[in-house]
N, C-alpha and C positions, 0 to 999 in steps of 0.2 A: 408200477405205482406212479401216479401223476402228482408231482409235488405241488404244482400250482395249476389253476384252471388255464386251459389253452383255448384261444379263440382263433378260428380260421375264417378269414374274410378277404375280399378283394381289396386292392390298394385304393385309397381315396383318390389318388391321382387318376386311376382308370375311370372312376365315377365322374370326376370333374371334367375329364376330356369328353366323355360321352354326352354329358349335359351341355357342354360348350359347343360341341360339333352339331348336335341336334338343334340347339338354340340358334346358332348362326344360320343353319340351313332353313329352319322355319321362318326366321325373320327375313332372310334373303328372298325366300319364295313369296312371302306375303307382300313384300314391298315392290316386287317386280311384276305383280299381276294387276290387271284392271278389275274394277268392281264386277264387270260382267263375267269374269273368269272364275269367280269364287264358287259359283254353283257347280261348275265342272270339277272344281278342286275337292269337293266334299268327300268322294270315295277315297281319293289319294290321302287326304288328311286323316281319315279314319285308319287307313293302313299305317300311315306314318306314326300315329299315336299308339297303335298296338305294338309296333316294333319298339318304340321308345319305352313304353311301359314295361314290356318284356325284358328289355336290357336293364332297365332301372331295377326291376324286381330281382333279377339275377345278381346284379352287382352290389345290391344292398343286403343280400342274404349272408348270414354268418352262422357258424356252428361253434358251440363252446362245449368242451368236455372237461370233466373233473373226475376225481376219484369216486364221486357219489352219483353223478348224473351226466346226461348229454342233453343239450338243448339247441334248437335252431330258431333263429329270429329272422323274420321276413317283414315286408311292409304290412302284412296282414296280422302280425302278432308273433308271440313267442310260444313254442311248445317244448315241454321238457318231460323227460322220463328218467327215473332212477335206474341204475343198471339192473337192479333186481326186479324192476317193474316190467321189463321188456319180456313179452310173451312169445313173439314170433317176428320174423322179418319178411318184408315183401319188397316190391319195386320192379321196375322194368329197365332193360338196357344195362347201363353202368350204374344207375342210381340205386340207392338202398333206402328203405324206410323201416323204422323201428316202431312196433305196435305193442300196446298193452293188451291184457287179456280181454278187456271189455270192448276193444276196437274203437273207443271214443277218443283216444289220444294217439296220434301218429307223428313221429319226428322224422322228417325227410332230411337226407343229406345230399346236397348237390354235388355231382361228380366234377363240376367245373370250378369248385372251390380250390384255391391254392392249398396244397397239403392234403388233398382228398385221400391219397394213398395211406397217409399216416392215420387219418381218422378211421379208415377201414381196419388198419392193423389194431388200433385201440379197441374197436368194437369186438374184433376177434379175440383179443387178449382178455377183455372184461367178461365176455359171454361166449366162451368156446362151445358150450353146450348147445347153442343155437345152430351150430354148423357141424353136427354129428354126421359122419359119413353114412351111418346106418339109416338116418332120416332122409338122406339125399343120395341114395345108392345109384340112381340113374338120372342123369341130367341131359335133356334133349334140346335140340336146336329149335328156336322159335319158327314155327311154320310160316309165319308172315315174312320173316327175313329170308327164309329158304325160297319163297316165291318172288319176293321183291327184287333181290339183286340179279338173279338170272333174267327177270323181266326187263329191268333197266338195261342190262347188257344187250338183250335182243333189240330193244328200242333204239339204242345207240348204233348197233350194227345196221338196223333197218334205215336209219337216217343216213348212214354212210353210203349204203347201197342206192338210196334214192338220189342223193347228191351226185353220185358217180355216174349213174345211168340216165338221169333225167335232166341234169343241168349241163351247161356248157363247160367242157373239160379242157378248153384250150390252154388254160393256165396251169395244167398239170393235175395229176390225180393225187399227188402227195397230201394236200389238205384233207381230201376225202378219206384217204387211208387211215388218217388219225382216228376217225370215228370207228373204223373196223378194229384197230388196235386197242382202243379204250374199251369197246364193247366186249371183245374176246377176253380181254384181261379181267373184266368184271365177272364174266361167266365162269372162267377158269378158277378164279379165286373162290367163288361161291361153291363150286364143286369140290375144291380141295379143302375147304373148311370142315372141321369135325361136325358130324351130325348128332352125335351123342357120346356121353362118357358114362361108363359103368364101373363102379368100384366094387371089386369082389375079392375080399381078403387083401393080399398084398399085390393083386393084379389090377391094372387099370386098362379096361378095354375101350379103345377109341375107334368109333365107327365113322367111316367116311361114306360118300355116296356110292362108291364102287368097290371099296375094300375096307378092311379093318386091321388094326394092329393092337397087340397087347404089350404094355410096358409095365415092368415090375417096379415096385417102390424103390428098391435098391439101385435101379438104373437111372433114377432121377436125382440129380444133384441138388436142385432147389426149385421152388415154385415162387414165381415173382409176379407182381402186378405192375405192368408197364403201360405207357401211353404214347401216342403220337399226336402232335399238334396239327390241326387242320383249320380251315376257315370257320368251321362251326364249333371250334373249341377243342378240347381233349377227347381223343378216341382211345379208350382203355382196352387192354387185352391181357390175357394170362400167358406167361411164357414159362414153359417147362424146360429147364436146362438139364440135359442128359449128361451122364458120366462120360459118354464117348465124344462129347463136344458138340453134338447136334442139339437143336432146339425144336420144340413143338409149340405152335401158337394156337391159342384157343380163345374164341369169342362168340357172342351171339347165342349162348346156351341159356336155357331157363333153369331156375327162376330169374336170376339176374347175375351179372358178372361178379359182383362182390360176394354173393353167396357161394357161387361156384368156386371162386378163388379161395375163400376161407375154408370151405369144405375140403377142397383138394389139399390145402396146406395142412389141415388137421389129419387127413388120411395119410399123407406122406410122413408127417411127424410120428404118427402112431406105429407105422409099419417099417420104420428104419431105425 
């Protein structure tokens, strides 16, 4: 039960710093250029403005939950849905969107909000029926991600090979080997990531690219939603903590991370 409405938002200090930094950069750039340079500056100014507006949109977004409804307010307005009005969920990546039956009202929840994990938990507690394992028996990896990460790895490896064999290597090959290490790491991680999850009774079948394993519900101690911080914000993943002390990390599965997490959590709770 939510005794009082809870609002999740970014700190006003973050917003103030972003506005201040972009303002100083913008004024400094304009005052340091000659009038003849402004025509050349137009494409860069457009990119600058897009980045600023994107960050402004993200930092001013807030989500409020109460016992009766959930709402998200952005620069474009506010959208709300009562808990009993939610018909289905959607979204990509780590983000989750709540939709009504008519499809004309969608409440998005940004995964970059402070306390996003808590919001996901409240959604799961208020509407557990939306995350019935019978409706999401099999969850597969996004084919775009399956192609994207190995491709990036191959590109990085190729860059390392080009630098090593085409450029002057008198300074040593160590800087070039870094490309190989990063590229191989990306490829290996993409191959070791689960390609699909299938819930069958008390068994969870996890398929990888070259093998598969079955984990029983009783062998799982807990299902947790975790994240790592990166330059692009939070990167969420699901962590299965096993009774034997080992862990299994899951990410990149459809329909989206929040749905996979809440479905797995309901499956585990039901079968233990």
